[in-house]
N, CA and C atoms as a LAMMPS dump frame, in Angstrom:
ITEM: TIMESTEP
0
ITEM: NUMBER OF ATOMS
210
ITEM: BOX BOUNDS ff ff ff
-5.0000000000000000e+02 5.0000000000000000e+02
-5.0000000000000000e+02 5.0000000000000000e+02
-5.0000000000000000e+02 5.0000000000000000e+02
ITEM: ATOMS id mol type element x y z
1 1 1 N -276.685 -116.458 -104.49
2 1 2 C -276.954 -116.713 -105.839
3 1 3 C -277.874 -117.789 -106.418
4 2 1 N -279.163 -117.269 -106.784
5 2 2 C -279.82 -118.508 -107.125
6 2 3 C -279.641 -119.222 -108.268
7 3 1 N -280.441 -120.451 -108.432
8 3 2 C -279.786 -121.5 -109.302
9 3 3 C -280.099 -120.918 -110.784
10 4 1 N -280.82 -119.96 -111.049
11 4 2 C -281.06 -119.366 -112.532
12 4 3 C -279.919 -118.8 -112.823
13 5 1 N -279.234 -118.146 -112.204
14 5 2 C -278.032 -117.369 -112.431
15 5 3 C -276.828 -117.962 -112.46
16 6 1 N -276.683 -118.786 -111.612
17 6 2 C -275.408 -119.762 -111.613
18 6 3 C -275.607 -121.069 -112.475
19 7 1 N -274.646 -121.031 -113.347
20 7 2 C -274.781 -122.264 -114.173
21 7 3 C -274.804 -123.808 -113.688
22 8 1 N -273.819 -123.94 -112.755
23 8 2 C -273.52 -125.05 -112.144
24 8 3 C -274.787 -125.545 -111.206
25 9 1 N -275.043 -124.672 -110.612
26 9 2 C -276.498 -125.032 -110.041
27 9 3 C -277.612 -125.375 -110.919
28 10 1 N -277.922 -124.58 -112.044
29 10 2 C -278.842 -124.683 -112.818
30 10 3 C -278.593 -126.106 -113.395
31 11 1 N -277.294 -126.556 -113.927
32 11 2 C -277.209 -127.981 -114.184
33 11 3 C -277.659 -129.002 -113.371
34 12 1 N -277.395 -128.915 -112.338
35 12 2 C -277.63 -129.762 -110.961
36 12 3 C -279.17 -129.586 -110.736
37 13 1 N -279.728 -128.452 -110.836
38 13 2 C -281.374 -128.973 -110.449
39 13 3 C -282.034 -129.339 -112.086
40 14 1 N -281.59 -129.488 -113.326
41 14 2 C -281.848 -130.041 -114.219
42 14 3 C -281.839 -131.367 -114.178
43 15 1 N -280.391 -131.912 -113.902
44 15 2 C -280.141 -133.213 -113.798
45 15 3 C -281.126 -133.907 -112.694
46 16 1 N -281.111 -133.409 -111.643
47 16 2 C -281.914 -133.825 -110.133
48 16 3 C -283.501 -133.995 -110.846
49 17 1 N -284.093 -132.8 -111.736
50 17 2 C -285.466 -133.11 -112.117
51 17 3 C -285.584 -134.093 -113.153
52 18 1 N -284.552 -134.47 -113.924
53 18 2 C -284.558 -135.065 -115.154
54 18 3 C -284.68 -136.91 -114.445
55 19 1 N -283.796 -136.888 -113.433
56 19 2 C -283.805 -138.379 -112.547
57 19 3 C -284.54 -138.42 -111.818
58 20 1 N -285.281 -137.307 -110.861
59 20 2 C -286.731 -137.532 -110.437
60 20 3 C -287.954 -137.811 -111.188
61 21 1 N -288.166 -137.221 -112.315
62 21 2 C -288.969 -137.481 -113.049
63 21 3 C -289.039 -138.913 -113.742
64 22 1 N -288.001 -139.414 -114.042
65 22 2 C -287.788 -140.73 -114.531
66 22 3 C -287.997 -141.891 -113.057
67 23 1 N -287.667 -141.775 -112.276
68 23 2 C -287.773 -142.291 -111.025
69 23 3 C -289.42 -142.613 -110.863
70 24 1 N -290.159 -141.472 -110.895
71 24 2 C -291.473 -141.331 -110.486
72 24 3 C -292.425 -141.976 -111.637
73 25 1 N -291.844 -141.907 -112.965
74 25 2 C -292.487 -142.552 -114.072
75 25 3 C -292.485 -144.019 -113.87
76 26 1 N -291.471 -144.413 -113.356
77 26 2 C -291.068 -145.961 -113.465
78 26 3 C -291.765 -146.636 -112.221
79 27 1 N -292.069 -145.813 -110.905
80 27 2 C -292.689 -146.359 -109.749
81 27 3 C -294.231 -145.936 -109.932
82 28 1 N -294.668 -145.015 -110.509
83 28 2 C -296.105 -144.594 -110.338
84 28 3 C -296.291 -143.729 -111.494
85 29 1 N -296.507 -144.978 -112.828
86 29 2 C -296.766 -144.454 -114.224
87 29 3 C -298.098 -143.93 -114.541
88 30 1 N -299.272 -143.769 -113.297
89 30 2 C -300.361 -143.263 -113.801
90 30 3 C -300.125 -141.452 -113.319
91 31 1 N -299.231 -141.383 -112.857
92 31 2 C -298.779 -139.713 -112.193
93 31 3 C -298.444 -139.196 -113.545
94 32 1 N -297.796 -139.678 -114.414
95 32 2 C -297.133 -138.886 -115.407
96 32 3 C -297.854 -139.244 -116.881
97 33 1 N -299.273 -139.498 -116.898
98 33 2 C -300.026 -140.056 -118.277
99 33 3 C -300.121 -138.96 -119.356
100 34 1 N -300.408 -137.752 -118.345
101 34 2 C -300.757 -136.594 -119.223
102 34 3 C -299.752 -135.983 -119.91
103 35 1 N -299.749 -135.928 -121.063
104 35 2 C -298.772 -135.571 -122.193
105 35 3 C -298.779 -134.007 -122.555
106 36 1 N -299.788 -133.163 -121.951
107 36 2 C -299.901 -131.928 -122.257
108 36 3 C -299.741 -131.029 -120.497
109 37 1 N -299.908 -129.935 -121.01
110 37 2 C -300.166 -128.883 -119.941
111 37 3 C -298.83 -128.88 -118.927
112 38 1 N -299.259 -128.868 -117.811
113 38 2 C -297.947 -128.617 -116.601
114 38 3 C -297.27 -129.595 -116.463
115 39 1 N -298.182 -131.001 -116.392
116 39 2 C -297.336 -132.046 -116.291
117 39 3 C -296.718 -132.862 -117.594
118 40 1 N -297.113 -132.098 -118.523
119 40 2 C -296.285 -132.637 -119.632
120 40 3 C -294.926 -132.366 -119.691
121 41 1 N -294.335 -131.261 -118.92
122 41 2 C -293.156 -131.031 -118.663
123 41 3 C -292.323 -132.188 -117.856
124 42 1 N -293.047 -132.768 -117.237
125 42 2 C -292.558 -133.706 -116.428
126 42 3 C -292.32 -135.184 -117.464
127 43 1 N -293.388 -135.284 -117.965
128 43 2 C -293.511 -136.211 -118.835
129 43 3 C -292.468 -136.296 -119.843
130 44 1 N -292.106 -135.099 -120.493
131 44 2 C -290.872 -135.162 -121.164
132 44 3 C -289.474 -135.39 -120.619
133 45 1 N -289.404 -134.972 -119.262
134 45 2 C -288.236 -134.989 -118.496
135 45 3 C -288.225 -136.552 -118.03
136 46 1 N -289.173 -137.18 -117.883
137 46 2 C -288.823 -138.635 -117.654
138 46 3 C -288.567 -139.246 -119.162
139 47 1 N -289.208 -138.949 -120.216
140 47 2 C -288.319 -139.586 -121.471
141 47 3 C -287.196 -139.304 -121.675
142 48 1 N -286.768 -138.061 -121.623
143 48 2 C -285.304 -137.51 -121.629
144 48 3 C -284.579 -138.958 -120.493
145 49 1 N -284.993 -138.881 -119.577
146 49 2 C -284.261 -139.704 -118.673
147 49 3 C -284.303 -141.172 -119.174
148 50 1 N -285.093 -141.666 -119.75
149 50 2 C -285.324 -142.947 -120.19
150 50 3 C -284.23 -143.359 -121.414
151 51 1 N -284.583 -142.386 -122.085
152 51 2 C -283.697 -142.461 -123.773
153 51 3 C -282.563 -142.52 -123.383
154 52 1 N -282.011 -141.181 -122.879
155 52 2 C -280.594 -140.994 -122.616
156 52 3 C -280.016 -141.283 -121.242
157 53 1 N -280.429 -142.541 -120.885
158 53 2 C -280.037 -142.885 -119.177
159 53 3 C -278.819 -142.885 -119.122
160 54 1 N -277.912 -143.464 -119.788
161 54 2 C -276.435 -143.653 -119.967
162 54 3 C -275.521 -142.263 -119.877
163 55 1 N -276.193 -141.217 -120.508
164 55 2 C -275.585 -139.975 -120.548
165 55 3 C -276.113 -139.032 -119.447
166 56 1 N -277.265 -139.402 -118.966
167 56 2 C -277.669 -138.73 -117.784
168 56 3 C -276.912 -139.106 -116.619
169 57 1 N -276.801 -140.718 -116.614
170 57 2 C -275.788 -141.288 -115.255
171 57 3 C -274.588 -140.612 -115.624
172 58 1 N -273.757 -140.358 -116.642
173 58 2 C -272.465 -139.905 -116.692
174 58 3 C -272.475 -138.497 -116.14
175 59 1 N -273.557 -137.539 -116.603
176 59 2 C -273.775 -136.467 -116.016
177 59 3 C -274.098 -136.095 -114.647
178 60 1 N -274.791 -137.109 -114.043
179 60 2 C -274.757 -137.153 -112.428
180 60 3 C -273.677 -137.362 -112.043
181 61 1 N -272.914 -138.276 -112.372
182 61 2 C -271.503 -138.638 -111.902
183 61 3 C -270.573 -137.573 -111.806
184 62 1 N -270.52 -136.892 -113.077
185 62 2 C -269.461 -135.712 -112.955
186 62 3 C -270.018 -134.778 -112.368
187 63 1 N -271.033 -134.25 -112.063
188 63 2 C -271.859 -133.369 -111.325
189 63 3 C -271.233 -133.52 -109.852
190 64 1 N -271.647 -135.152 -109.639
191 64 2 C -271.299 -135.238 -108.196
192 64 3 C -269.77 -134.967 -107.799
193 65 1 N -268.757 -135.343 -108.667
194 65 2 C -267.571 -135.301 -108.531
195 65 3 C -267.103 -133.975 -108.807
196 66 1 N -267.647 -133.106 -109.202
197 66 2 C -267.435 -131.549 -109.234
198 66 3 C -267.89 -131.114 -108.028
199 67 1 N -269 -131.363 -107.471
200 67 2 C -269.503 -130.8 -106.439
201 67 3 C -268.524 -131.238 -105.113
202 68 1 N -268.291 -132.582 -105.189
203 68 2 C -267.2 -133.093 -104.049
204 68 3 C -265.885 -132.364 -103.986
205 69 1 N -265.173 -131.969 -104.981
206 69 2 C -263.81 -131.674 -105.591
207 69 3 C -263.903 -130.164 -105.725
208 70 1 N -264.651 -129.608 -106.093
209 70 2 C -264.594 -128.378 -106.562
210 70 3 C -265.691 -127.194 -105.736
């Protein structure tokens, strides 16, 4: 089953995308300068990761626990 049809996998992909975009924006800020178009989506994901970092971290932790134990 693909990640689009399995809600658990979909949440995992979204959380990993947010964390990856935030990391790349911190390491290489010139990559995500463009706020429109295709790269604008990644800029917005990085903004979510920066502003909601405690919630994203808690979500990643809970997702990791659920993957390990369930």
